[in-house]
C-alpha positions in Angstrom: 0.0 0.0 0.0 1.4 3.4 -1.0 2.2 5.7 1.9 1.7 9.4 2.3 4.2 11.8 3.9 2.6 15.1 4.6 4.9 18.1 4.3 3.9 20.7 6.8 6.4 23.5 5.8 3.6 25.7 4.4 2.0 26.0 7.8 5.2 27.6 8.9 5.2 29.7 5.7 1.8 31.2 6.7 3.1 31.9 10.3 6.2 33.6 9.0 4.1 35.9 6.7 3.2 37.8 9.8 6.1 36.8 12.1 3.7 35.7 14.8 3.1 32.5 16.8 0.4 30.9 14.8 -0.4 28.7 13.0 1.9 26.4 14.8 3.1 23.4 12.7 3.0 21.1 15.7 -0.8 21.3 15.8 -0.9 19.4 12.5 0.7 16.3 14.0 -2.3 14.6 15.6 -4.6 15.6 12.8 -2.2 14.1 10.2 -2.1 10.8 12.1 -5.9 10.8 12.6 -6.4 11.4 8.8 -4.3 8.4 7.9 -0.9 9.9 7.0 2.1 7.7 7.4 4.8 10.3 7.9 5.5 14.0 8.5 8.0 15.7 6.2 9.7 19.0 7.0 12.5 21.0 5.4 15.1 22.7 7.7 16.5 25.2 5.2 19.7 27.1 5.7 17.9 30.4 5.7 15.1 29.1 8.1 12.5 30.8 5.9 9.7 28.6 7.3 10.6 25.6 9.6 13.1 26.7 12.3 15.2 24.8 14.7 12.7 24.9 17.5 9.9 23.7 15.2 12.1 20.8 14.1 12.9 19.8 17.7 9.4 20.0 18.9 8.0 18.1 15.9 10.5 15.3 16.2 9.9 15.1 20.0 6.1 15.1 19.8 5.2 13.3 16.6 3.6 9.9 16.7 4.5 9.5 13.0 8.0 9.1 11.6 9.7 12.4 10.7 11.4 12.8 7.3 13.7 15.8 7.6 14.8 17.4 4.3 18.1 19.2 4.5 21.1 20.3 2.5 24.7 19.0 2.9 25.7 22.2 4.7 28.0 21.0 7.6 26.1 23.0 10.3 22.8 21.7 9.0 24.0 18.1 9.1 25.3 18.5 12.7 21.8 19.7 13.7 20.2 16.8 11.9 22.4 14.4 13.8 21.4 16.0 17.1 17.7 16.1 16.2 17.6 12.4 15.2 14.8 12.2 12.7 13.7 8.8 11.4 15.0 9.8 8.0 17.1 12.6 6.4 16.4 13.4 2.8 19.2 15.3 1.2 18.0 18.0 -1.2 19.7 20.7 -3.3 19.2 24.2 -1.9 19.5 27.7 -3.3 18.7 30.7 -1.3 17.1 32.5 -4.3 14.6 29.7 -5.1 11.0 29.7 -4.0 11.0 26.0 -3.5 13.5 23.2 -4.2 13.8 22.9 -8.0 15.4 19.8 -9.5 17.3 16.9 -8.0 20.7 16.6 -6.5 23.8 16.7 -8.7 25.2 13.5 -7.2 28.1 13.2 -9.7 29.5 16.6 -8.9 29.0 16.3 -5.1 29.8 12.6 -4.8 32.7 12.9 -2.3 30.8 15.3 0.0 27.6 13.2 -0.2 29.5 10.0 0.5 30.8 11.6 3.7 27.4 12.9 4.8 25.6 9.6 4.0 28.0 7.6 6.1 27.8 10.1 8.9 24.1 10.0 9.1 23.8 6.3 8.8 26.4 5.9 11.5 24.0 7.8 13.7 21.1 5.5 12.9 19.3 7.9 10.5 17.9 6.5 7.3 19.2 8.4 4.3 17.3 9.4 1.1 18.5 11.4 -1.9 16.1 13.7 -3.8 17.1 13.1 -7.4 15.9 13.6 -10.9 14.2 10.5 -12.3 17.1 9.2 -14.5 18.9 5.9 -14.6 22.2 7.8 -14.1 21.1 9.4 -10.9 19.7 6.1 -9.5 23.0 4.3 -10.3 25.0 7.1 -8.6 22.7 6.8 -5.6 23.4 3.0 -5.4 27.1 3.7 -5.1 26.4 5.9 -2.1 24.6 3.0 -0.4 21.5 5.1 0.5 18.3 3.6 1.9 15.9 5.6 -0.3 15.7 7.8 -3.3 12.9 10.3 -3.8 12.2 11.0 -7.4 11.6 14.6 -8.4 8.1 14.8 -10.1 8.3 18.6 -10.8 8.6 18.3 -14.5 5.7 15.8 -14.6 3.6 18.1 -12.6 4.4 21.1 -14.8 3.6 19.2 -18.0 0.3 17.9 -16.5 -0.7 21.4 -15.5 -0.1 22.8 -19.0 -2.1 20.0 -20.5 -5.0 19.8 -18.1 -5.3 22.8 -15.9 -8.1 24.4 -17.9 -10.1 21.2 -18.4 -11.7 21.3 -15.0 -13.4 24.6 -16.0 -14.5 24.0 -19.5 -13.6 20.8 -21.4 -14.7 22.4 -24.7 -12.6 25.5 -24.4 -8.9 24.6 -23.8 -6.7 27.6 -23.6 -4.1 28.2 -26.2 -0.8 26.8 -25.3 2.7 27.5 -26.6 3.2 23.8 -27.0 0.6 21.8 -29.2 -1.6 19.5 -27.2 -0.4 16.4 -28.9 3.2 17.3 -28.1 2.3 17.9 -24.4 0.6 14.5 -24.3 3.7 12.9 -25.7 5.9 14.8 -23.2 3.7 13.6 -20.3 3.9 10.0 -21.4 7.7 10.3 -21.7 8.0 11.8 -18.2 5.9 9.0 -16.7 8.0 6.5 -18.5 11.2 8.1 -17.1 9.8 8.0 -13.5 8.8 4.4 -14.0 12.2 3.3 -15.3 14.0 5.1 -12.5 11.7 3.4 -9.9 12.3 0.0 -11.5 16.1 0.6 -11.5 16.1 1.6 -7.9 14.1 -1.5 -7.0 16.6 -3.7 -8.8 19.3 -2.2 -6.6 17.3 -2.8 -3.4 16.7 1.0 -2.9 13.3 2.1 -1.6 11.5 4.6 -3.8 9.6 7.8 -2.8 8.4 10.6 -5.1 7.4 14.2 -4.7 7.3 17.8 -5.8 4.3 19.5 -7.4 1.9 16.6 -6.8 -1.7 17.6 -6.1 -5.2 16.2 -6.1 -5.5 16.3 -9.9 -2.1 14.8 -11.0 -1.2 12.4 -8.3 -3.3 9.4 -9.5 -1.1 8.5 -12.4 2.0 8.5 -10.2 0.2 6.0 -7.8 0.1 3.4 -10.6 3.9 3.2 -10.8 4.7 -0.1 -9.2 7.8 0.4 -7.1 7.0 3.9 -5.7 6.2 3.2 -2.0 5.7 6.7 -0.7 4.6 10.1 -1.8 5.6 13.3 -0.1 3.1 16.1 -0.6 2.7 19.4 1.0 1.6 22.6 -0.7 -1.5 21.3 -2.3 -2.7 19.7 1.0 -2.1 22.9 3.0 -3.8 25.0 0.2 -6.9 22.8 0.3 -7.0 22.9 4.0 -7.8 26.6 3.9 -11.2 25.6 2.6 -11.8 22.1 4.0 -9.8 22.0 7.1 -6.5 20.1 7.5 -8.0 16.8 8.6 -10.3 16.6 5.5 -7.5 17.7 3.2 -5.2 14.9 4.3 -8.1 12.4 4.3 -8.9 13.4 0.7 -5.3 12.8 -0.4 -5.1 9.5 1.4 -8.2 8.3 -0.3 -6.8 9.2 -3.8 -3.5 7.5 -3.4 -4.9 4.3 -1.9 
């Protein structure tokens, strides 16, 4: 059965918009569990733009669900991760100017540093995942590093899906003009699903567990759930966005229902 990791970073984004004390991300923990989530995901960024050190500590100490802590390979961040002791650390690329993490890790260029970080985290009994683009090359590079998981970046898939279908829910007979012909978008979408599937198959062959995430929402997630070896999806922004209208519990329940 496919698992759902709920990323609660955007609760902290809302709090930081006014620099006040609420909403508090920790309040999402019991609701996520009650709604059927399997994991909580948070990202402790170097710039602390949303989740901060105190958030991470309190979430890890109080959650009844496993915590997947996304982080960069910055030495200070890695030391904090080791002290915090999450169930899993997912290493992601990070740029201060980006709105959100875009693209997977360049494992080839950063192999030596990643090798050191992976060994250090595993020596401290923390599972390690790498957030990678869905390519055979990146999966094979991950195998060399002996990681427990890879998380396949689904951002390109989500972007193509949005270009192809975003207007259909409003008027199926009036599709907006696109820069790319519809048939070409359909071909691109099939190719991206194929890439993700092949990467998941390759990881499974190597005994690496497979997660996926980035840009997944209530409309586009269903096709990803059909990919055999993906065991877990990490989804945040779309759940928090829906919760504004439905409440957090219902938003998580709705996503759980779709992926299962």
